[in-house]
C-alpha positions in Angstrom: -15.7 -5.0 -15.0 -12.5 -2.7 -15.0 -9.6 -3.5 -12.7 -6.9 -1.0 -12.0 -4.0 -1.5 -10.0 -1.3 1.2 -8.4 1.7 -0.4 -7.0 3.5 1.7 -3.6 6.5 0.7 -2.0 8.6 2.9 0.9 12.1 2.4 1.6 12.8 0.4 4.6 9.0 0.3 5.7 8.5 -2.6 8.3 6.1 -5.5 7.1 3.9 -3.9 10.3 3.5 -0.8 8.5 2.6 -1.7 5.1 0.0 -4.1 7.1 -1.3 -1.3 8.8 -1.6 0.8 5.3 -3.4 -2.0 3.6 -5.9 -2.2 6.5 -6.5 1.5 6.3 -7.1 1.1 2.3 -9.4 -1.9 2.6 -11.9 0.2 4.2 -12.2 2.4 1.2 -15.3 0.8 -1.0 -14.2 -1.4 -3.6 -10.4 -1.8 -2.7 -8.2 -4.7 -2.2 -4.9 -4.8 -1.0 -1.8 -7.3 -1.9 1.4 -7.3 0.1 4.3 -8.0 -2.4 6.7 -9.8 -0.4 10.6 -9.4 -0.1 12.6 -11.7 -2.7 15.5 -11.5 -0.6 16.8 -15.0 0.2 18.0 -14.0 3.8 16.1 -12.9 6.6 17.0 -9.6 7.8 14.9 -8.5 10.9 16.0 -5.0 10.6 14.8 -4.9 6.9 11.3 -5.0 6.0 9.7 -8.4 4.8 7.9 -6.7 2.1 8.9 -4.9 -0.9 5.6 -3.1 -1.1 1.6 -3.2 -1.9 -0.6 -3.6 -4.9 -3.6 -1.4 -4.3 -6.5 -2.6 -6.5 -9.6 -1.2 -7.4 -12.6 -3.0 -9.1 -14.6 -0.3 -11.2 -15.0 3.4 -11.4 -13.8 5.1 -7.8 -16.0 7.6 -7.1 -13.9 11.2 -6.4 -14.4 10.5 -2.6 -12.9 7.4 -2.6 -9.9 8.3 -4.8 -8.9 11.7 -2.1 -9.3 9.1 0.3 -6.7 6.6 -0.9 -4.7 10.0 -1.7 -5.0 11.3 1.9 -3.9 7.7 3.3 -0.8 7.3 1.1 0.3 11.2 2.0 -0.1 10.3 5.7 2.0 7.3 5.6 4.5 9.3 3.3 4.7 12.2 5.7 5.9 9.7 7.9 7.9 7.3 6.3 9.2 9.2 3.2 7.9 9.6 -0.3 6.6 6.1 -2.2 9.2 5.0 -4.6 
């Protein structure tokens, strides 16, 4: 079975928002999301504790699900700026 991955990151996005994005994306059938932890050794509360997310899809997504994913990512990009 084919697995495809897409990495998404936003500058200075809090971990809580990454978790919110992941929760929305995982509502889409066939999608799992992995949080990429920040690799900085010093904890700083005002910085994100995540570098981004990896969106994994198992099998071929239908066109409606692809549009839904892009819509979710577009919503957060409009709030927090484009992804890197």
